[in-house]
N, C-alpha and C positions, 0 to 999 in steps of 0.2 A: 476454339483455338484453330489456327490455320494448320494445314497439313505440313509435314516435315519438309516436303519439297519446296515450300514457300519460305522456310526459315532462312534468314540471312547467313552468309558465310562469314566466319570469324577467323582471323589469324591469331595464332597462339604463340606467345613468347614465354619461355621458362628461364628463371635464374636458378642455377644449381646451388647446392649448399656450399660448394667450393669456389664458385665463380662470383664475379662482381658485376657481370653484365647479363642482360637477358639475351637469349638466343632463340631464333625462330624454330619452333618445334613442329609446326604443321598447321593444318586448317581443320575446321569443323563447322557444322551447321548447328545453330541453336536459336531458340525463340527470342532470347534476350541476353544481356551481358551476364547476369547472375547464372543462368543456365550454361552459358559458354564457359565460365570459370569452373563451375562444378564438373562439366563434361571434360574440360581440359585437364583437370586434376585427375579424373578417373582414367583418361586415355594416355596422357603424357607423363604422369608421375606415379606410375604403379609401384615403383620400388622406393618410394618416398625420397627420391633424389632432389626434389624441387624445394626451393625456399620462397619463391614468389612467382606469380602467374600474371601476365598481362594478356588481355584479349582486346582485339581491335577489329571493328567491322571492316571487312575487306574493301568495301566500296569507299572507305575513308582514307585509304592509302594511296598516295601519289608517288609514282616512281618514274625514273628516267627510262628511256627505251634504249635498246642496243644501237639503234640508228644515231642516237645522240652521243655515243661514246667519244668521238673525236672532239666535239664541241665541249663536252663536260669535263673530260679528263686529260686532254692533250695540251691545253693552254700553257702549262708550266714548261713545255719544251722550248718555247721561245724566250724564256727568262734564264739567260745563261748564268746569272748570279746564283741560281739555285743548284747548279752543278758544282761539285767539288773541284773540277778542273779550272774554274775561274780564279781560284785563290793561289797565290804564290806561297809555297811553304819554305821555311828556312832550311838551309843545307844541313843544319844540325839535327833536324828531325828525320830520323832514318825510317820509321815505320808509321804509316798512317792508314 
């Protein structure tokens, strides 16, 4: 078996018993997916708060970069119909 420093990095997502979605809990090194799930259970759900665990190899995650922020998230600013000021409200409507 390879040494621990050669093990891939895994990202861990936990769904709590009260929640409906998985949330990123942290990262860990493990030899394979089964070991990653077992280790994630031991490290991130010690108080039995988890209902489900996902592990994903870190090198399989693709993410945007902070430099892409304007290109990725600002295009809606030029679509005025998405802003509530575009619509005329009737005079009878007092609170919106």
